[in-house]
N, CA, C and O atoms as a DFTB+ gen file, in Angstrom:
768 C
 N C O
     1  1      -6.715     -15.077      -9.942
     2  2      -5.978     -14.025      -9.261
     3  2      -4.661     -14.577      -8.742
     4  3      -4.609     -15.696      -8.231
     5  1      -3.605     -13.797      -8.871
     6  2      -2.299     -14.193      -8.380
     7  2      -2.106     -13.672      -6.967
     8  3      -2.565     -12.579      -6.634
     9  1      -1.432     -14.447      -6.141
    10  2      -1.137     -13.991      -4.790
    11  2      -2.238     -14.331      -3.808
    12  3      -3.255     -14.932      -4.152
    13  1      -1.999     -13.928      -2.585
    14  2      -2.939     -14.216      -1.502
    15  2      -4.283     -13.560      -1.778
    16  3      -4.338     -12.437      -2.280
    17  1      -5.373     -14.262      -1.449
    18  2      -6.698     -13.699      -1.725
    19  2      -7.165     -12.790      -0.600
    20  3      -6.578     -12.765       0.483
    21  1      -8.235     -12.039      -0.873
    22  2      -8.737     -11.020       0.044
    23  2      -9.134     -11.599       1.390
    24  3      -8.807     -11.010       2.421
    25  1      -9.835     -12.747       1.420
    26  2     -10.254     -13.342       2.688
    27  2      -9.054     -13.744       3.538
    28  3      -9.038     -13.511       4.746
    29  1      -8.054     -14.346       2.907
    30  2      -6.847     -14.746       3.626
    31  2      -6.150     -13.525       4.211
    32  3      -5.701     -13.553       5.357
    33  1      -6.057     -12.448       3.423
    34  2      -5.408     -11.228       3.888
    35  2      -6.200     -10.622       5.043
    36  3      -5.613     -10.225       6.050
    37  1      -7.528     -10.546       4.910
    38  2      -8.367      -9.963       5.964
    39  2      -8.223     -10.711       7.279
    40  3      -8.136     -10.090       8.338
    41  1      -8.197     -12.037       7.225
    42  2      -8.062     -12.834       8.437
    43  2      -6.682     -12.648       9.073
    44  3      -6.563     -12.539      10.293
    45  1      -5.636     -12.614       8.232
    46  2      -4.285     -12.414       8.758
    47  2      -4.154     -11.025       9.384
    48  3      -3.549     -10.874      10.445
    49  1      -4.720     -10.015       8.724
    50  2      -4.679      -8.649       9.253
    51  2      -5.394      -8.551      10.594
    52  3      -4.918      -7.877      11.508
    53  1      -6.525      -9.215      10.710
    54  2      -7.320      -9.153      11.939
    55  2      -6.461      -9.505      13.150
    56  3      -6.406      -8.755      14.124
    57  1      -5.798     -10.641      13.077
    58  2      -4.968     -11.085      14.196
    59  2      -3.752     -10.214      14.422
    60  3      -3.403      -9.907      15.562
    61  1      -3.101      -9.811      13.331
    62  2      -1.879      -9.019      13.463
    63  2      -2.154      -7.649      14.069
    64  3      -1.447      -7.215      14.978
    65  1      -3.178      -6.971      13.568
    66  2      -3.470      -5.631      14.069
    67  2      -3.859      -5.691      15.544
    68  3      -3.404      -4.879      16.349
    69  1      -4.695      -6.651      15.884
    70  2      -5.102      -6.803      17.290
    71  2      -3.885      -7.097      18.166
    72  3      -3.740      -6.525      19.246
    73  1      -3.013      -7.988      17.699
    74  2      -1.811      -8.345      18.443
    75  2      -0.876      -7.140      18.599
    76  3      -0.419      -6.859      19.707
    77  1      -0.586      -6.423      17.506
    78  2       0.286      -5.249      17.585
    79  2      -0.329      -4.167      18.476
    80  3       0.385      -3.485      19.211
    81  1      -1.652      -4.014      18.411
    82  2      -2.329      -3.021      19.249
    83  2      -2.146      -3.364      20.722
    84  3      -1.878      -2.485      21.541
    85  1      -2.291      -4.652      21.059
    86  2      -2.153      -5.072      22.456
    87  2      -0.705      -4.962      22.934
    88  3      -0.451      -4.554      24.068
    89  1       0.247      -5.330      22.064
    90  2       1.668      -5.190      22.410
    91  2       1.998      -3.728      22.690
    92  3       2.772      -3.420      23.596
    93  1       1.402      -2.831      21.903
    94  2       1.633      -1.396      22.067
    95  2       0.797      -0.796      23.189
    96  3       0.899       0.397      23.476
    97  1      -0.038      -1.631      23.830
    98  2      -0.909      -1.201      24.928
    99  2      -1.821      -0.047      24.506
   100  3      -1.979       0.943      25.221
   101  1      -2.418      -0.210      23.314
   102  2      -3.342       0.797      22.801
   103  2      -4.766       0.262      22.849
   104  3      -5.021      -0.886      22.483
   105  1      -5.678       1.091      23.296
   106  2      -7.099       0.723      23.247
   107  2      -7.583       0.901      21.810
   108  3      -6.908       1.513      20.982
   109  1      -8.761       0.356      21.533
   110  2      -9.370       0.570      20.223
   111  2      -9.552       2.064      19.974
   112  3      -9.281       2.559      18.880
   113  1     -10.013       2.774      21.000
   114  2     -10.225       4.218      20.861
   115  2      -8.931       4.957      20.523
   116  3      -8.913       5.823      19.649
   117  1      -7.850       4.608      21.222
   118  2      -6.579       5.310      21.011
   119  2      -6.007       5.013      19.623
   120  3      -5.553       5.930      18.940
   121  1      -6.023       3.751      19.197
   122  2      -5.508       3.429      17.870
   123  2      -6.372       4.084      16.800
   124  3      -5.858       4.578      15.796
   125  1      -7.660       4.088      17.010
   126  2      -8.581       4.746      16.081
   127  2      -8.234       6.226      15.945
   128  3      -8.190       6.759      14.836
   129  1      -7.990       6.884      17.069
   130  2      -7.637       8.304      17.068
   131  2      -6.305       8.545      16.372
   132  3      -6.193       9.432      15.526
   133  1      -5.286       7.747      16.731
   134  2      -3.956       7.927      16.138
   135  2      -3.949       7.678      14.634
   136  3      -3.245       8.358      13.887
   137  1      -4.735       6.702      14.199
   138  2      -4.752       6.344      12.769
   139  2      -5.703       7.235      11.968
   140  3      -5.621       7.294      10.741
   141  1      -6.600       7.925      12.665
   142  2      -7.551       8.764      11.954
   143  2      -8.615       7.966      11.210
   144  3      -9.090       8.378      10.151
   145  1      -8.984       6.814      11.781
   146  2     -10.062       6.007      11.204
   147  2     -11.109       5.761      12.288
   148  3     -10.821       5.892      13.478
   149  1     -12.297       5.413      11.880
   150  2     -13.361       5.222      12.871
   151  2     -13.108       3.974      13.713
   152  3     -12.489       3.011      13.260
   153  1     -13.601       4.019      14.947
   154  2     -13.488       2.865      15.829
   155  2     -14.254       1.691      15.230
   156  3     -13.807       0.547      15.320
   157  1     -15.398       1.963      14.623
   158  2     -16.190       0.905      13.990
   159  2     -15.416       0.181      12.907
   160  3     -15.468      -1.046      12.821
   161  1     -14.692       0.935      12.072
   162  2     -13.876       0.321      11.014
   163  2     -12.787      -0.541      11.635
   164  3     -12.525      -1.648      11.166
   165  1     -12.150      -0.035      12.694
   166  2     -11.099      -0.790      13.366
   167  2     -11.648      -2.089      13.947
   168  3     -11.005      -3.133      13.838
   169  1     -12.811      -2.038      14.555
   170  2     -13.442      -3.244      15.106
   171  2     -13.694      -4.252      13.985
   172  3     -13.412      -5.440      14.145
   173  1     -14.219      -3.788      12.859
   174  2     -14.492      -4.685      11.719
   175  2     -13.204      -5.290      11.177
   176  3     -13.183      -6.464      10.807
   177  1     -12.133      -4.510      11.123
   178  2     -10.840      -5.024      10.657
   179  2     -10.344      -6.099      11.608
   180  3      -9.895      -7.158      11.169
   181  1     -10.422      -5.832      12.929
   182  2      -9.942      -6.800      13.907
   183  2     -10.798      -8.059      13.951
   184  3     -10.316      -9.108      14.379
   185  1     -12.051      -7.983      13.522
   186  2     -12.907      -9.175      13.434
   187  2     -12.653      -9.943      12.138
   188  3     -13.100     -11.082      11.999
   189  1     -11.944      -9.334      11.193
   190  2     -11.677      -9.985       9.916
   191  2     -12.820      -9.851       8.934
   192  3     -12.846     -10.540       7.915
   193  1     -13.774      -8.965       9.229
   194  2     -14.927      -8.828       8.343
   195  2     -14.835      -7.600       7.446
   196  3     -15.763      -7.331       6.683
   197  1     -13.739      -6.851       7.520
   198  2     -13.550      -5.680       6.659
   199  2     -12.397      -5.943       5.703
   200  3     -11.483      -6.711       6.004
   201  1     -12.456      -5.302       4.562
   202  2     -11.377      -5.357       3.577
   203  2     -10.797      -3.949       3.480
   204  3     -11.204      -3.172       2.617
   205  1      -9.838      -3.607       4.369
   206  2      -9.339      -2.231       4.413
   207  2      -8.596      -1.836       3.139
   208  3      -7.913      -2.653       2.520
   209  1      -8.743      -0.579       2.767
   210  2      -8.053      -0.043       1.594
   211  2      -6.565       0.115       1.901
   212  3      -6.143       0.027       3.054
   213  1      -5.784       0.350       0.854
   214  2      -4.355       0.607       1.036
   215  2      -4.173       1.829       1.929
   216  3      -3.287       1.843       2.783
   217  1      -5.004       2.857       1.743
   218  2      -4.906       4.066       2.557
   219  2      -5.109       3.789       4.031
   220  3      -4.378       4.317       4.869
   221  1      -6.096       2.963       4.358
   222  2      -6.352       2.617       5.760
   223  2      -5.202       1.795       6.323
   224  3      -4.803       1.995       7.470
   225  1      -4.664       0.870       5.529
   226  2      -3.513       0.085       5.995
   227  2      -2.317       0.995       6.271
   228  3      -1.590       0.788       7.243
   229  1      -2.112       1.998       5.421
   230  2      -1.018       2.954       5.640
   231  2      -1.214       3.708       6.949
   232  3      -0.263       3.884       7.710
   233  1      -2.438       4.154       7.217
   234  2      -2.723       4.890       8.449
   235  2      -2.520       4.018       9.680
   236  3      -1.932       4.461      10.667
   237  1      -3.006       2.778       9.624
   238  2      -2.849       1.871      10.762
   239  2      -1.382       1.531      11.012
   240  3      -0.919       1.547      12.152
   241  1      -0.662       1.227       9.946
   242  2       0.745       0.857      10.140
   243  2       1.537       2.024      10.722
   244  3       2.367       1.823      11.609
   245  1       1.290       3.243      10.233
   246  2       1.993       4.416      10.768
   247  2       1.652       4.620      12.245
   248  3       2.533       4.925      13.048
   249  1       0.379       4.454      12.605
   250  2      -0.039       4.635      13.995
   251  2       0.587       3.593      14.917
   252  3       0.795       3.851      16.103
   253  1       0.888       2.414      14.369
   254  2       1.498       1.342      15.159
   255  2       3.022       1.343      15.075
   256  3       3.675       0.541      15.742
   257  1       3.604       2.242      14.257
   258  2       5.054       2.287      14.086
   259  2       5.576       1.125      13.270
   260  3       6.691       0.650      13.488
   261  1       4.765       0.666      12.325
   262  2       5.105      -0.475      11.486
   263  2       5.062      -0.071      10.023
   264  3       4.801       1.086       9.692
   265  1       5.318      -1.032       9.155
   266  2       5.112      -0.823       7.727
   267  2       3.915      -1.654       7.297
   268  3       3.520      -2.588       7.995
   269  1       3.337      -1.319       6.151
   270  2       2.250      -2.130       5.607
   271  2       2.756      -3.551       5.387
   272  3       2.022      -4.515       5.607
   273  1       3.999      -3.682       4.958
   274  2       4.586      -5.010       4.740
   275  2       4.595      -5.838       6.019
   276  3       4.431      -7.057       5.963
   277  1       4.785      -5.190       7.185
   278  2       4.702      -5.909       8.461
   279  2       3.304      -6.499       8.643
   280  3       3.156      -7.644       9.069
   281  1       2.290      -5.717       8.320
   282  2       0.911      -6.148       8.535
   283  2       0.498      -7.288       7.616
   284  3      -0.262      -8.165       8.024
   285  1       0.988      -7.287       6.383
   286  2       0.576      -8.332       5.440
   287  2       1.648      -9.412       5.273
   288  3       1.553     -10.257       4.383
   289  1       2.668      -9.377       6.135
   290  2       3.675     -10.433       6.232
   291  2       4.549     -10.596       5.002
   292  3       4.901     -11.720       4.646
   293  1       4.907      -9.504       4.348
   294  2       5.906      -9.585       3.287
   295  2       7.081      -8.670       3.611
   296  3       7.799      -8.224       2.716
   297  1       7.271      -8.395       4.907
   298  2       8.391      -7.551       5.310
   299  2       9.647      -8.393       5.431
   300  3       9.600      -9.610       5.608
   301  1      10.766      -7.700       5.330
   302  2      12.045      -8.392       5.439
   303  2      12.284      -8.817       6.874
   304  3      11.849      -8.155       7.816
   305  1      12.964      -9.902       7.020
   306  2      13.385     -10.382       8.327
   307  2      14.903     -10.305       8.335
   308  3      15.496      -9.990       7.303
   309  1      15.548     -10.579       9.450
   310  2      17.010     -10.488       9.471
   311  2      17.653     -11.271       8.323
   312  3      17.250     -12.394       8.020
   313  1      18.638     -10.670       7.703
   314  2      19.424     -11.227       6.608
   315  2      18.610     -11.393       5.324
   316  3      18.669     -10.525       4.454
   317  1      17.857     -12.477       5.183
   318  2      17.138     -12.749       3.934
   319  2      15.746     -13.277       4.239
   320  3      15.571     -14.095       5.142
   321  1      14.771     -12.817       3.498
   322  2      13.397     -13.300       3.632
   323  2      12.860     -13.536       2.224
   324  3      12.580     -12.587       1.491
   325  1      12.722     -14.782       1.858
   326  2      12.198     -15.157       0.542
   327  2      10.681     -15.229       0.627
   328  3      10.130     -15.860       1.529
   329  1      10.009     -14.578      -0.318
   330  2       8.547     -14.552      -0.337
   331  2       8.083     -15.332      -1.555
   332  3       8.357     -14.937      -2.688
   333  1       7.389     -16.427      -1.335
   334  2       6.878     -17.234      -2.439
   335  2       5.683     -16.544      -3.091
   336  3       4.951     -15.805      -2.432
   337  1       5.491     -16.785      -4.376
   338  2       4.418     -16.156      -5.150
   339  2       3.046     -16.257      -4.474
   340  3       2.324     -15.260      -4.448
   341  1       2.653     -17.409      -3.928
   342  2       1.319     -17.481      -3.308
   343  2       1.170     -16.591      -2.063
   344  3       0.050     -16.311      -1.637
   345  1       2.286     -16.149      -1.482
   346  2       2.247     -15.320      -0.281
   347  2       2.163     -13.822      -0.593
   348  3       1.958     -13.015       0.314
   349  1       2.319     -13.444      -1.862
   350  2       2.309     -12.031      -2.245
   351  2       0.869     -11.536      -2.292
   352  3       0.071     -12.021      -3.094
   353  1       0.531     -10.566      -1.429
   354  2      -0.867     -10.122      -1.366
   355  2      -1.236      -9.116      -2.453
   356  3      -0.422      -8.285      -2.856
   357  1      -2.457      -9.210      -2.910
   358  2      -3.045      -8.217      -3.794
   359  2      -3.878      -7.309      -2.904
   360  3      -4.874      -7.746      -2.328
   361  1      -3.473      -6.037      -2.787
   362  2      -4.107      -5.129      -1.840
   363  2      -5.050      -4.117      -2.485
   364  3      -5.695      -3.333      -1.789
   365  1      -5.128      -4.134      -3.804
   366  2      -6.075      -3.261      -4.501
   367  2      -6.602      -4.004      -5.710
   368  3      -5.849      -4.620      -6.465
   369  1      -7.909      -3.932      -5.875
   370  2      -8.567      -4.481      -7.057
   371  2      -9.313      -3.341      -7.718
   372  3     -10.226      -2.764      -7.127
   373  1      -8.927      -3.013      -8.945
   374  2      -9.602      -1.948      -9.667
   375  2     -10.954      -2.408     -10.183
   376  3     -11.187      -3.610     -10.317
   377  1     -11.838      -1.482     -10.471
   378  2     -13.186      -1.827     -10.929
   379  2     -13.211      -2.520     -12.287
   380  3     -14.210      -3.140     -12.652
   381  1     -12.100      -2.414     -13.044
   382  2     -12.055      -3.019     -14.378
   383  2     -11.046      -4.162     -14.463
   384  3     -10.691      -4.602     -15.556
   385  1     -10.584      -4.644     -13.300
   386  2      -9.683      -5.793     -13.275
   387  2      -8.247      -5.499     -12.905
   388  3      -7.437      -6.422     -12.819
   389  1      -7.907      -4.241     -12.684
   390  2      -6.541      -3.895     -12.298
   391  2      -6.209      -4.399     -10.906
   392  3      -7.101      -4.715     -10.119
   393  1      -4.912      -4.474     -10.606
   394  2      -4.457      -4.948      -9.303
   395  2      -3.217      -4.185      -8.842
   396  3      -2.467      -3.639      -9.651
   397  1      -3.022      -4.161      -7.531
   398  2      -1.785      -3.660      -6.926
   399  2      -1.328      -4.730      -5.953
   400  3      -2.046      -5.091      -5.021
   401  1      -0.124      -5.230      -6.182
   402  2       0.433      -6.293      -5.348
   403  2       1.649      -5.769      -4.602
   404  3       2.547      -5.181      -5.204
   405  1       1.679      -5.982      -3.286
   406  2       2.826      -5.598      -2.469
   407  2       3.822      -6.749      -2.529
   408  3       3.655      -7.757      -1.843
   409  1       4.864      -6.596      -3.355
   410  2       5.816      -7.682      -3.603
   411  2       6.733      -7.941      -2.412
   412  3       7.021      -9.093      -2.089
   413  1       7.192      -6.873      -1.759
   414  2       8.101      -7.009      -0.620
   415  2       8.228      -5.666       0.061
   416  3       7.908      -4.629      -0.522
   417  1       8.698      -5.687       1.305
   418  2       8.907      -4.437       2.027
   419  2       9.740      -4.657       3.265
   420  3       9.900      -5.778       3.748
   421  1      10.261      -3.563       3.762
   422  2      11.056      -3.624       4.983
   423  2      10.145      -3.539       6.192
   424  3       8.970      -3.191       6.074
   425  1      10.683      -3.853       7.335
   426  2       9.920      -3.838       8.571
   427  2      10.140      -2.529       9.318
   428  3      11.152      -1.859       9.117
   429  1       9.198      -2.167      10.174
   430  2       9.364      -1.014      11.043
   431  2       8.927       0.296      10.438
   432  3       8.421       0.340       9.317
   433  1       9.126       1.372      11.191
   434  2       8.655       2.681      10.736
   435  2       9.434       3.219       9.538
   436  3       8.872       3.980       8.750
   437  1      10.706       2.854       9.371
   438  2      11.433       3.197       8.148
   439  2      11.025       2.170       7.116
   440  3      11.423       1.008       7.187
   441  1      10.233       2.604       6.163
   442  2       9.563       1.671       5.277
   443  2       9.999       1.863       3.838
   444  3      10.002       2.978       3.316
   445  1      10.363       0.770       3.210
   446  2      10.591       0.746       1.771
   447  2       9.774      -0.425       1.251
   448  3       9.904      -1.548       1.739
   449  1       8.924      -0.155       0.249
   450  2       8.050      -1.188      -0.300
   451  2       8.214      -1.265      -1.806
   452  3       8.472      -0.262      -2.471
   453  1       8.059      -2.471      -2.333
   454  2       8.106      -2.715      -3.771
   455  2       6.739      -3.225      -4.209
   456  3       6.259      -4.240      -3.705
   457  1       6.114      -2.520      -5.148
   458  2       4.769      -2.823      -5.619
   459  2       4.770      -3.126      -7.112
   460  3       5.611      -2.626      -7.858
   461  1       3.822      -3.947      -7.533
   462  2       3.554      -4.129      -8.961
   463  2       2.090      -3.777      -9.198
   464  3       1.191      -4.337      -8.571
   465  1       1.873      -2.848     -10.104
   466  2       0.532      -2.378     -10.442
   467  2       0.181      -2.777     -11.861
   468  3       1.026      -2.742     -12.755
   469  1      -1.061      -3.155     -12.058
   470  2      -1.624      -3.364     -13.389
   471  2      -2.951      -2.625     -13.406
   472  3      -3.773      -2.787     -12.505
   473  1      -3.157      -1.809     -14.439
   474  2      -4.390      -1.031     -14.531
   475  2      -4.971      -1.166     -15.925
   476  3      -4.265      -1.061     -16.927
   477  1      -6.266      -1.399     -15.965
   478  2      -6.983      -1.435     -17.238
   479  2      -7.230       0.009     -17.683
   480  3      -7.195       0.921     -16.857
   481  1      -7.476       0.224     -18.964
   482  2      -7.805       1.568     -19.427
   483  2      -8.971       2.148     -18.620
   484  3      -9.995       1.493     -18.427
   485  1      -8.794       3.388     -18.153
   486  2      -9.838       4.066     -17.394
   487  2      -9.750       3.907     -15.889
   488  3     -10.509       4.558     -15.171
   489  1      -8.847       3.063     -15.375
   490  2      -8.743       2.876     -13.922
   491  2      -7.864       3.957     -13.301
   492  3      -6.979       4.522     -13.943
   493  1      -8.147       4.223     -12.019
   494  2      -7.430       5.262     -11.282
   495  2      -7.391       4.876      -9.809
   496  3      -8.335       4.285      -9.283
   497  1      -6.283       5.218      -9.149
   498  2      -6.138       5.029      -7.711
   499  2      -5.744       6.364      -7.099
   500  3      -4.794       7.000      -7.555
   501  1      -6.474       6.794      -6.061
   502  2      -6.205       8.062      -5.384
   503  2      -5.621       7.825      -4.002
   504  3      -6.032       6.904      -3.297
   505  1      -4.651       8.667      -3.613
   506  2      -4.029       8.595      -2.290
   507  2      -4.072       9.972      -1.647
   508  3      -3.899      10.989      -2.317
   509  1      -4.305       9.992      -0.336
   510  2      -4.323      11.259       0.411
   511  2      -2.930      11.846       0.575
   512  3      -2.793      13.029       0.886
   513  1      -1.917      11.057       0.376
   514  2      -0.545      11.499       0.621
   515  2       0.026      10.759       1.819
   516  3      -0.701      10.342       2.720
   517  1       1.329      10.606       1.808
   518  2       2.033       9.871       2.860
   519  2       2.671      10.856       3.835
   520  3       2.444      12.062       3.745
   521  1       3.463      10.341       4.759
   522  2       4.137      11.208       5.727
   523  2       5.140      12.113       5.013
   524  3       5.584      11.818       3.904
   525  1       5.482      13.207       5.662
   526  2       6.381      14.203       5.083
   527  2       7.687      13.566       4.612
   528  3       8.320      12.798       5.338
   529  1       8.071      13.898       3.394
   530  2       9.325      13.418       2.825
   531  2       9.239      12.102       2.077
   532  3      10.241      11.657       1.517
   533  1       8.078      11.464       2.047
   534  2       7.945      10.189       1.336
   535  2       8.230      10.377      -0.147
   536  3       7.786      11.345      -0.764
   537  1       8.978       9.431      -0.705
   538  2       9.333       9.454      -2.119
   539  2       8.884       8.138      -2.751
   540  3       9.012       7.074      -2.145
   541  1       8.360       8.221      -3.967
   542  2       8.002       7.029      -4.724
   543  2       8.778       7.037      -6.033
   544  3       8.951       8.075      -6.671
   545  1       9.243       5.842      -6.419
   546  2       9.958       5.650      -7.672
   547  2       9.100       4.762      -8.553
   548  3       8.605       3.730      -8.099
   549  1       8.920       5.149      -9.804
   550  2       8.068       4.423     -10.743
   551  2       8.870       4.002     -11.953
   552  3       9.763       4.723     -12.399
   553  1       8.554       2.837     -12.485
   554  2       9.091       2.402     -13.776
   555  2       7.951       1.737     -14.540
   556  3       7.358       0.766     -14.070
   557  1       7.653       2.270     -15.717
   558  2       6.558       1.748     -16.524
   559  2       7.095       0.666     -17.452
   560  3       8.014       0.891     -18.238
   561  1       6.496      -0.511     -17.337
   562  2       6.889      -1.651     -18.164
   563  2       6.044      -1.730     -19.437
   564  3       6.529      -2.138     -20.492
   565  1       4.764      -1.331     -19.321
   566  2       3.841      -1.420     -20.446
   567  2       2.798      -0.316     -20.321
   568  3       2.292      -0.072     -19.226
   569  1       2.470       0.352     -21.419
   570  2       1.428       1.364     -21.416
   571  2       1.945       2.734     -21.035
   572  3       3.140       3.016     -21.126
   573  1       1.015       3.589     -20.602
   574  2       1.338       4.962     -20.201
   575  2       0.692       5.227     -18.844
   576  3      -0.522       5.092     -18.685
   577  1       1.513       5.602     -17.874
   578  2       1.048       5.929     -16.530
   579  2       0.846       7.434     -16.424
   580  3       1.751       8.207     -16.736
   581  1      -0.326       7.849     -15.988
   582  2      -0.579       9.257     -15.690
   583  2      -0.522       9.408     -14.180
   584  3      -1.267       8.761     -13.444
   585  1       0.381      10.277     -13.733
   586  2       0.534      10.525     -12.303
   587  2       0.133      11.963     -12.025
   588  3       0.645      12.896     -12.644
   589  1      -0.782      12.130     -11.094
   590  2      -1.178      13.456     -10.655
   591  2      -0.678      13.683      -9.249
   592  3      -0.945      12.887      -8.348
   593  1       0.056      14.781      -9.058
   594  2       0.608      15.085      -7.740
   595  2       0.311      16.537      -7.420
   596  3       0.790      17.451      -8.090
   597  1      -0.484      16.729      -6.388
   598  2      -0.808      18.062      -5.895
   599  2      -1.287      18.983      -7.022
   600  3      -0.869      20.137      -7.110
   601  1      -2.166      18.461      -7.880
   602  2      -2.784      19.260      -8.927
   603  2      -2.070      19.283     -10.269
   604  3      -2.625      19.789     -11.244
   605  1      -0.851      18.747     -10.347
   606  2      -0.123      18.683     -11.630
   607  2      -0.093      17.237     -12.107
   608  3      -0.192      16.309     -11.304
   609  1       0.048      17.047     -13.441
   610  2       0.068      15.687     -13.998
   611  2       1.289      15.461     -14.880
   612  3       1.787      16.374     -15.538
   613  1       1.757      14.210     -14.872
   614  2       2.848      13.771     -15.725
   615  2       2.451      12.466     -16.382
   616  3       1.709      11.671     -15.805
   617  1       2.948      12.245     -17.591
   618  2       2.736      10.967     -18.264
   619  2       4.080      10.265     -18.370
   620  3       5.073      10.849     -18.802
   621  1       4.091       9.000     -17.966
   622  2       5.303       8.198     -17.979
   623  2       5.047       7.036     -18.926
   624  3       4.156       6.220     -18.688
   625  1       5.826       6.961     -19.998
   626  2       5.616       5.942     -21.030
   627  2       6.462       4.701     -20.747
   628  3       7.395       4.740     -19.944
   629  1       6.123       3.606     -21.416
   630  2       6.863       2.348     -21.269
   631  2       8.355       2.606     -21.449
   632  3       8.777       3.245     -22.412
   633  1       9.144       2.099     -20.508
   634  2      10.594       2.270     -20.547
   635  2      11.076       3.477     -19.762
   636  3      12.272       3.600     -19.501
   637  1      10.173       4.369     -19.381
   638  2      10.556       5.559     -18.622
   639  2      10.357       5.329     -17.125
   640  3       9.594       4.461     -16.700
   641  1      11.073       6.142     -16.341
   642  2      10.952       6.112     -14.887
   643  2      10.682       7.516     -14.381
   644  3      10.932       8.496     -15.083
   645  1      10.171       7.613     -13.160
   646  2       9.868       8.907     -12.550
   647  2      10.091       8.788     -11.055
   648  3       9.787       7.755     -10.458
   649  1      10.620       9.835     -10.451
   650  2      10.791       9.920      -9.005
   651  2       9.954      11.102      -8.530
   652  3      10.032      12.187      -9.108
   653  1       9.153      10.904      -7.485
   654  2       8.274      11.976      -7.025
   655  2       8.084      11.933      -5.518
   656  3       8.010      10.861      -4.919
   657  1       8.007      13.114      -4.913
   658  2       7.594      13.209      -3.508
   659  2       6.098      13.018      -3.470
   660  3       5.364      13.661      -4.220
   661  1       5.644      12.140      -2.604
   662  2       4.211      11.819      -2.543
   663  2       3.651      12.032      -1.136
   664  3       2.838      11.248      -0.647
   665  1       4.102      13.099      -0.508
   666  2       3.575      13.451       0.812
   667  2       2.409      14.427       0.699
   668  3       2.029      15.076       1.674
   669  1       1.850      14.521      -0.500
   670  2       0.674      15.337      -0.796
   671  2      -0.318      14.449      -1.549
   672  3       0.053      13.368      -2.005
   673  1      -1.568      14.884      -1.686
   674  2      -2.522      14.066      -2.446
   675  2      -1.997      13.767      -3.857
   676  3      -1.448      14.637      -4.533
   677  1      -2.183      12.512      -4.277
   678  2      -1.700      12.105      -5.596
   679  2      -2.551      10.961      -6.126
   680  3      -3.334      10.356      -5.394
   681  1      -2.381      10.678      -7.411
   682  2      -3.112       9.557      -8.004
   683  2      -2.298       8.928      -9.124
   684  3      -1.397       9.541      -9.696
   685  1      -2.653       7.673      -9.416
   686  2      -2.091       6.940     -10.543
   687  2      -3.270       6.572     -11.427
   688  3      -4.317       6.165     -10.926
   689  1      -3.110       6.711     -12.738
   690  2      -4.231       6.420     -13.630
   691  2      -3.737       5.876     -14.956
   692  3      -2.618       6.147     -15.392
   693  1      -4.612       5.096     -15.584
   694  2      -4.381       4.649     -16.952
   695  2      -5.385       5.393     -17.818
   696  3      -6.543       4.991     -17.936
   697  1      -4.927       6.483     -18.420
   698  2      -5.778       7.303     -19.277
   699  2      -5.679       6.875     -20.736
   700  3      -6.351       7.445     -21.596
   701  1      -4.849       5.881     -21.021
   702  2      -4.658       5.407     -22.392
   703  2      -5.675       4.319     -22.729
   704  3      -6.522       3.970     -21.907
   705  1      -5.582       3.801     -23.917
   706  2      -6.512       2.760     -24.366
   707  2      -5.900       1.366     -24.312
   708  3      -6.506       0.404     -24.784
   709  1      -4.708       1.250     -23.742
   710  2      -4.026      -0.040     -23.638
   711  2      -3.741      -0.353     -22.178
   712  3      -3.712       0.563     -21.356
   713  1      -3.528      -1.629     -21.829
   714  2      -3.216      -1.985     -20.437
   715  2      -1.934      -1.308     -19.950
   716  3      -1.038      -0.998     -20.735
   717  1      -1.869      -1.088     -18.650
   718  2      -0.730      -0.447     -18.010
   719  2      -0.149      -1.388     -16.970
   720  3      -0.884      -1.995     -16.191
   721  1       1.177      -1.505     -16.960
   722  2       1.859      -2.273     -15.919
   723  2       3.086      -1.468     -15.491
   724  3       3.897      -1.064     -16.325
   725  1       3.211      -1.240     -14.178
   726  2       4.373      -0.512     -13.667
   727  2       4.776      -1.040     -12.305
   728  3       3.965      -1.613     -11.577
   729  1       6.041      -0.838     -11.973
   730  2       6.525      -1.144     -10.633
   731  2       6.721       0.182      -9.907
   732  3       6.995       1.215     -10.519
   733  1       6.574       0.123      -8.599
   734  2       6.678       1.321      -7.783
   735  2       7.394       0.946      -6.489
   736  3       7.114      -0.086      -5.880
   737  1       8.317       1.801      -6.089
   738  2       8.970       1.660      -4.799
   739  2       8.568       2.863      -3.955
   740  3       8.646       4.006      -4.406
   741  1       8.139       2.595      -2.732
   742  2       7.765       3.655      -1.796
   743  2       8.839       3.700      -0.707
   744  3       9.143       2.682      -0.085
   745  1       9.409       4.883      -0.482
   746  2      10.389       5.072       0.601
   747  2       9.817       6.093       1.567
   748  3       9.784       7.290       1.280
   749  1       9.369       5.609       2.710
   750  2       8.784       6.463       3.758
   751  2       9.703       6.333       4.967
   752  3       9.579       5.396       5.757
   753  1      10.623       7.280       5.102
   754  2      11.650       7.202       6.131
   755  2      11.368       8.221       7.220
   756  3      10.960       9.348       6.940
   757  1      11.589       7.814       8.466
   758  2      11.354       8.738       9.582
   759  2      12.419       9.817       9.570
   760  3      13.531       9.595       9.091
   761  1      12.083      10.977      10.092
   762  2      13.012      12.097      10.135
   763  2      14.209      11.738      11.003
   764  3      14.077      11.083      12.037
   765  1      15.339      12.167      10.574
   766  2      16.579      11.873      11.312
   767  2      16.972      13.053      12.161
   768  3      17.986      13.002      12.856
């Protein structure tokens, strides 16, 4: 596996979430309520014994006024922040070997993230939707990406790009018989 492993990520998240929660003067109950996740799950995350999904990380970061990149330590710092390959976390493992790696991201509630996805034939990732106005940009490097957004589907072939609002339920899937590799940028900006 390339990038930081699950145990390393879980341990780093445990300390960061607990620290950010305390800095924000939030109880476990309050952060649980704001993020819309169970208190039990939050306790397990803070103990380092849970492997939270991308969706849960999105909810926690939004509730804390941060980005997912802040939580997994690939956010930008003032001027320039170089991220070495071993520090790039893999935040999703598909049942057939696919991966989603958070390559880099900005800090704070105005969030821009750069992801690299690889999906084996038959794999799918579902999202509940992001905050209002969130936009994702996709570029398919290999294979065919099927994107479902609010009940409609599009196919994006190698060499093609797509821009979509993803503030509604959506999914990414490899419905083809060949491997899929694509990059994705997520822009979740607070209302001005």
